[in-house]
C-alpha positions in Angstrom: 42.6 -29.3 -14.7 43.3 -25.6 -14.4 40.0 -25.6 -17.7 38.1 -28.0 -14.4 39.2 -25.0 -11.8 38.3 -22.2 -13.6 34.8 -24.3 -14.2 34.4 -25.2 -10.7 35.5 -21.1 -10.1 32.8 -19.6 -12.1 30.1 -21.9 -10.9 31.0 -20.7 -7.6 31.4 -17.2 -8.5 27.7 -17.7 -10.0 25.9 -19.4 -6.9 27.0 -16.4 -4.3 26.5 -13.5 -6.9 22.3 -15.2 -7.5 22.6 -15.6 -3.7 23.9 -12.3 -3.3 20.6 -10.5 -5.4 18.1 -13.1 -4.4 18.9 -11.8 -0.7 19.3 -7.9 -1.3 16.1 -8.5 -3.5 13.8 -10.4 -0.6 15.0 -8.2 1.8 14.8 -4.4 -0.3 11.2 -6.1 -0.9 9.9 -6.9 2.5 11.5 -3.9 4.2 10.3 -1.1 2.1 7.0 0.5 2.4 6.3 1.8 -1.2 6.1 6.1 -0.7 5.8 7.9 -4.0 3.4 5.2 -5.4 0.1 4.8 -5.7 -2.2 2.2 -3.8 -5.2 0.8 -5.0 -7.5 -1.2 -1.9 -8.3 -4.8 -2.7 -11.9 -4.4 -2.5 -15.1 -5.2 -4.8 -16.5 -1.8 -5.4 -19.5 -0.5 -4.2 -22.4 -0.4 -6.6 -22.6 1.1 -10.3 -19.4 2.8 -9.8 -15.9 1.9 -10.2 -14.3 4.2 -7.7 -12.4 2.0 -4.7 -10.2 3.5 -2.3 -6.5 5.1 -3.7 -3.8 6.2 -1.2 -1.8 8.3 -3.5 1.7 8.4 -1.4 4.8 10.9 -1.4 7.9 10.7 -0.8 8.4 12.8 2.5 5.1 10.6 3.7 2.1 13.1 2.9 -0.6 11.5 1.1 -4.0 11.8 -0.7 -6.8 9.1 0.7 -9.2 8.9 -2.4 -12.3 6.9 -0.3 -15.5 5.7 -2.1 -16.8 9.4 -2.4 -14.2 11.9 -0.6 -10.8 12.5 -0.5 -8.7 13.6 2.3 -5.2 14.6 2.7 -2.7 12.3 5.0 0.4 11.9 6.8 2.3 8.9 6.8 5.2 7.6 9.6 7.0 4.4 8.7 9.5 3.0 11.2 10.5 -0.7 10.3 7.2 -2.8 10.2 5.1 0.3 11.9 3.3 3.1 10.1 1.4 5.3 11.8 -1.5 6.7 9.4 -3.3 10.3 10.4 -5.4 11.9 8.3 -7.4 15.3 7.6 -11.5 15.6 9.0 -14.0 13.9 6.6 -15.2 16.5 4.6 -18.9 17.7 5.0 -19.3 18.9 1.0 -18.0 16.1 -2.1 -15.6 16.6 -4.2 -16.9 18.8 -7.3 -16.7 15.9 -10.2 -19.3 13.7 -7.8 -22.7 14.7 -7.5 -24.6 13.4 -5.2 -26.5 10.8 -6.8 -23.4 9.3 -7.1 -22.8 8.4 -3.2 -25.4 6.0 -1.8 -25.4 5.6 1.9 -23.8 2.7 1.6 -20.6 4.4 0.4 -20.6 7.3 2.9 -20.6 4.5 5.4 -18.0 3.0 3.3 -16.1 6.8 3.7 -16.4 6.4 7.2 -15.1 3.0 7.5 -12.2 2.9 5.0 -10.4 6.1 7.2 -11.2 4.5 10.1 -9.3 1.2 10.2 -6.6 3.3 7.5 -6.7 5.6 10.9 -6.4 2.8 13.4 -3.5 0.6 11.7 -0.2 0.0 13.0 1.7 -2.1 11.1 1.9 -2.7 7.9 3.7 -6.0 5.4 4.9 -6.0 2.0 4.6 -9.1 -0.3 5.4 -8.6 -3.9 3.5 -5.3 -5.0 0.5 -6.2 -2.0 0.7 -4.0 1.2 -1.5 -5.3 4.2 -1.9 -2.8 6.9 -2.9 -4.0 9.5 -4.2 -2.8 13.3 -3.7 -3.6 17.1 -7.8 -5.3 17.3 -7.2 -8.3 15.6 -9.5 -6.9 12.5 -9.4 -7.9 9.2 -5.5 -6.1 7.3 -6.4 -4.0 4.4 -5.2 -5.4 1.5 -3.8 -2.2 -1.4 -2.0 -3.3 -4.4 1.0 -1.0 -6.0 -0.8 0.4 -9.5 0.9 -0.4 -12.7 -0.6 3.4 -13.9 
């Protein structure tokens, strides 16, 4: 009889711990924006270059956005499910490591379009290792994956 109660108590404790672990883990994943990490845009590459946009965030909200061709500094402000991304202007010159032949007109337009979509983002959502940024106008959200590097 004592053995039966101990088994029932252990089962109850195990179920309670499992529920608490699941609940706290689920809440943390759903509510935490990955500051201090690298986000890679889920997009097919443009042309022969493998480069796709990447946002490198710092824990204080500062960030570097490497677009299809150019790089800009940014500041991310995250409050709940809301986000605001403020960026420096898109530079005129290409980064030193890129030659003009590497940035087609299509890639240069994609820089402008991607930067515009980022600065118009007003909310975010996290599902596992994926972050979606969406704006108020109903445009398709930008989807990023956390870098494993």
